[in-house]
N, C-alpha and C positions, 0 to 999 in steps of 0.2 A: 189281524192274524190270518194267514192263509188257511183255507179250508178246502180239502183236507190238509192237515199239517203233517209233513213228511220229515224223515230224518234229515234230508238236505236243508229243510227250513230251519230245523233246530241247530244244525251245524253252522249255518249262515248267521243265525242270531247270536250264537256263542262267539263267533269270530268278530262280529260287529261289537259286541259287549267288551271283548278283550281289547279291541282297538280303541274304543271310546274311553275305557278305563285308563289305558296308557296315556291318552291325551288329557285326562282329568275332566272329561265331559260327563261321565256316567259311572255310577257305582252300583253294582248288583249284588244282592244277597238272597240266600235261600233260607226258608224256615223249615226245619226238620223236626221230627219227633224222636223219641228215645230209641227207635229202631232205624233211624236215618231215612225214614220215608219222607219224601218231599211234601210239605204242607202248602207251600206257596213260594212265590218269587216276588221280591221287592226291590225297586230300583229308585235311586236318586239320579235324575237326568236333567238335561238342558242347562247344565252348569255354565256352559259357554254362551248362553242366550243373553245374559245381562249380569253385571256384577251384583253379587248378593242374592241371586235368584236360583231356585231349584224347583223341580217338579217331581213328585213321587208318583210312580206307577206300580201296579202290582196285580197279581192274580192269586187266587187261593184254590187249591184242589177241592173238588166237589165234596169229598168226604170230610174235609176240614172246615167247611163253612159253618157259621153259626156257633163256633167254639172260641171266639175271641182272638183267633190267630191274626187276622188282619188288623184289628184294633191295636193289639200289642205291638205288632211289627211296624205299623205306620207311626205310632207314637214314638217308638225307639228311633226310627229313621228320621222322623221330623226333628227330634232333639239333636241327633247326630249331625244333621244337616246344618243346624244353627251353631252348635258348639265346635264342630270339627271342620266344617266347610265354609263357615261364615255366612250362611244364608240368612238374609233379613226378610225374605219373602219366600214361602214354600206354597206351591199350589197342587191341587188335585184336579184333574179334568175328567169329569165323570159323565158317562152317557146318562141322559135324563131319565131313562127307564131302569137304571141300575140302583134300585132302592137299597140293596145291601151295602153298596159302596157309599151311597149318600149317608146312610146311618154311621158307617165307619168315619166318614169325614166329620160329622157332627159330634160323635163320641170322642174324637181326638182334637177337638178345638178348632177345626177349620170352619170358616164362615162362608156362606153362600154370597158371592159378590154380585149376583144378578147378571153377570156376563155369561153369554153363550158363545161357544166357538164350534167350528167344525172338528171332526175327529182328528186328534193330533197324530202327526207322523203317518197320515194316510193320504197318499198322493191323490189329488183330485177331489177330496172331500169338500163339500160346500154347505151341507145342511148344518144349521146352527143347533145341533142336538146334544151338545155336551156342556154341562154346567161347570162353572169354575168355582172352586172352594179355595180360600186362601187362609194362611196362618202366618203370623209374625211373632217372633219371640217377645216376651214381655220386657 
């Protein structure tokens, strides 16, 4: 993510999401509360990487963390990926120091593969500091 994150960055991201959705590569969803405040953003992406493959990426607003938002949304998106998009392998690629996301992965049935990768979708990233968690439908 660019830092600082400006309006132009958000508009560029939304345009990219719209284009990738039209191409069937990515599907993005928002979690909102009863007052329509955004709690988080959740996406199924990389659907064009390999047949039956998808990756879930997400962020949760600071004030919504620790309330089960990510666990519920990741479980729903994981199941949707399998039933509606035919994913036979779904991955989460999580920074090794992101303990909250690692707990979400474990709570939603993803298993640590032992594989380490550089930051996904970050040009020039080389450090193997992201852990790969995988889930397959039963």
